[in-house]
C-alpha positions in Angstrom: 16.1 1.7 -7.2 12.6 0.4 -7.9 10.1 2.6 -9.6 6.9 3.3 -7.6 3.5 2.5 -9.4 1.6 5.5 -10.5 -1.6 5.7 -8.5 -4.9 6.5 -10.3 -6.0 10.1 -10.4 -8.9 10.9 -8.0 -12.3 10.8 -9.6 -14.2 14.1 -9.5 -16.5 13.2 -6.6 -13.4 12.4 -4.3 -11.9 15.8 -5.1 -14.4 17.3 -2.5 -12.7 15.4 0.3 -10.5 18.4 1.1 -6.7 18.4 1.4 -6.3 15.8 4.2 -8.9 13.4 2.7 -7.3 13.7 -0.7 -3.8 12.9 0.9 -5.3 9.9 2.7 -6.9 8.6 -0.5 -3.6 9.0 -2.4 -1.7 7.1 0.3 -4.3 4.3 0.3 -4.1 3.9 -3.4 -0.3 4.1 -3.5 0.0 1.4 -0.8 -2.6 -0.8 -2.5 -0.9 -0.6 -5.9 2.5 -1.3 -4.3 1.2 -4.3 -2.3 -0.4 -5.7 -5.5 2.8 -5.3 -7.4 4.7 -7.1 -4.6 2.2 -9.9 -4.6 1.0 -9.0 -1.1 4.5 -9.1 0.5 4.3 -6.3 3.0 8.1 -6.4 3.8 9.0 -5.8 0.1 6.3 -3.2 -0.3 7.6 -1.3 2.7 11.1 -1.4 1.3 10.0 -0.1 -2.1 8.0 2.7 -0.4 10.9 3.6 1.9 8.8 2.9 5.0 9.4 0.8 8.1 7.4 -2.4 7.9 5.6 -1.7 11.2 4.6 1.8 9.9 3.3 0.4 6.7 1.1 -2.1 8.7 -0.2 0.8 10.8 -1.1 2.7 7.6 -2.8 -0.4 6.1 -5.1 -0.6 9.2 -5.7 3.2 9.5 -6.4 3.8 5.8 -8.4 0.6 5.3 -6.2 -0.6 2.5 -7.6 -3.5 0.4 -4.7 -5.7 -0.5 -4.0 -9.3 -1.3 -3.2 -11.4 1.7 0.5 -11.9 2.4 2.1 -14.9 0.7 2.2 -18.1 2.8 5.4 -18.8 4.6 7.4 -21.7 3.3 8.0 -24.5 5.8 11.4 -26.3 6.0 11.5 -29.7 4.3 12.2 -31.8 7.4 
């Protein structure tokens, strides 16, 4: 089983976001860190996080996740 990356602690100014804001910020940072670790591969990141790929994609949109673009697909050699 893969080890999840440790997200950065919230800076003091962000602690005033309240519970829901802090949870959203934690999710965003965790997803960003995982995507960077997986070189932008959303399928692998979803698997590591234990999420469905489609749900991860929705979270990326909703939380405004900044992540590297997904890797280019390889084309067959023919």
